[in-house]
Each structure stands twice: as structure tokens, then as C-alpha cells.
N, C-alpha and C positions, 0 to 999 in steps of 0.2 A: 504494500500500500504506500503510495506517495503521500508525503506529508508536506504541507505548505509552510511558509515562514510563520513564525509565531511572534506576535507583537503584544505590547501592553500599552495601555493609556491610563492616565490619572486625570480625572475630571473633577475639579474643585468647585464647590458651591458655597456662596455666602449663606450663613444661617445653617440650621441643622434640619432642614426639610428637603428630602428628595422629591422632585416633581416628576411627572410622567412623560415629559416631552421627548425624552431620549428613547424610551422603550419602544415606541412604534417603529422608529428607524432601525434600531437594533434588531427587532423582530423581523423586519423586512430583509435585512442583510443575512440573517440566519436562514429564513425561509427560502431565499433565492440561492442558497449554497455559497454565498460569497465568503462568509466567515463561519467558524464553529467556536462557540464559547467554551473556554477551558476553565476560567475562574472569574468570579465576580464577588468582590468584597468591598465593604464600606468602612470608612474611618470617620468618626465623629469626634470633634473637640468642642467641649462646652465652653461657656463664657469664662469659667475659672481655669481653663486649660487642661481639664481632665480628659483623657482620651479613651475611647472605646472602639473596638473592632467588631464588626458585625458581618457574618457570612450572610448570603442571600436568604438561606432558609431560617435565619434567626431574626430577620427584620420584622417589624410590626406588620401584621397582615395587610393593613391599608397601604403601607409603603411598598410591600413586596408584591401586591396584586398587579402592579403595572408590568411586572416581569413574568407573570403566570404563563403566558403562551410562548415564551422564548425557550426553545430547546437548547440543550447544551450539557456538557459534562462538568458542571460547576463543582469545584472541590479542592480546597486547601493547597493550591500550588504557590500562593504568595506566602512567603515566610514571615515570621514575626519581625525580622530585620527589615524586610521590604515595607511592611506596614509602619514600623517605627520611623523609617526615613520619610515616608509621606506625612505622617503625623507631625514630625518635627518641622515641616515646612508650612503646615496649616496655621493660620491665625486663629485665635480663640473665636468661638461661636461660628464654626464653619465645618464643612464636611467634604469628603471626597469619595468618589467611586473609583476603584481599581478594577480594570477589566483586562483580562488576558484572552486573546483569541488567536486561532489559526486562520491564516489567509488561505482558505480552501480553494479560492479562485486560482491561486498560483501553485497548487500542489503538482499538477501535471508538468508545468515548466520546471519546478524544482527537481522533480524526479528525472526529467530529461537531462537536465544539467548534470546531475550526479551520475547517471548512466553514461554520459558522454565524457566523464572524467573531469568535468569542470568543477570549479568551486567559486562561490560568491566571495568577492574580495571587497566590495563596498555596497552599502545600501543605506540610504538616508531618506527620511520623509522631509519634504519641504513644506513649511507651514503655508496655509492658504493665503495669509496676509502677504507673504513674500511674493507669491505668484501673482496675486492681484496687483501689487505695487509694480512688479516687472512689466505686466501688461500695460499699466497706466503709463509707465516711463517709455515704453516702446511706441505708444500711440502718438 
């Protein structure tokens, strides 16, 4: 079985309420076979700076319900050290979602590169703001 590249994102939110706007887009990516969810964990820091880590299955049912229809193999891949690094960067009274996914869209290409004896030597995501600015500068 070919495995695509695995990526993680950390999405920070002011305040300690997760809202549901991201879930439908994530659900669409999973349903289309673009990504496969490997882990999803939340970090919350209260106003006094106390930190808590919450796996998806331990979220309050109203918060977790936005993720109900998202298939994946969510489970414990983020280490305590990963979570502590994210928590250290969060300001008080804020939260973050840590998401680990496989880019299943690229699995075939990744397998072909390996079978051809190739190896990936560079890969970097370019932030949308940088691309937008480059387009504006080129116009």
C-alpha cells in the first residue's frame, strides 16, 4: 500500500470555544479521499494559564458533534512534548486544534517515486498570503 506524505497543522483560536466552520471543509477533504485523518487533539489554556489537552473523543458532546461525520483513525500520535510546545506558544484564554493527516491524494506519486529509487529532498508549503502578494506584485 502506498502511503502519502503526512502533515500536521496547528490552528489557534482566541477564546476557548471551538466553532464548527472548519469541520465541513475537513469532512469534504476526507470524503473526497484527499486526506485521511490520523490524529486530532485540542489544547486549551484558560485565563490563568492552566493548560488542558483534550482528545476528540473527550470533548464536550456539543463541541465534538461538529466532527461526528468525519472518518479517520484518530488516536494518540501527538506526544505530550508536541502538545506542550503548542501550549507554550498559546496566550492565556485561547485554544488550538492539532491535526495530523495523510495526503492520500499524493500516495500514488509517493509510491512511484520510491519504486523509481527517488527520494524527496525538499518540500515546503507556501502560505496563501505569500502567493497572493506575489500575484499582486506581478500584476
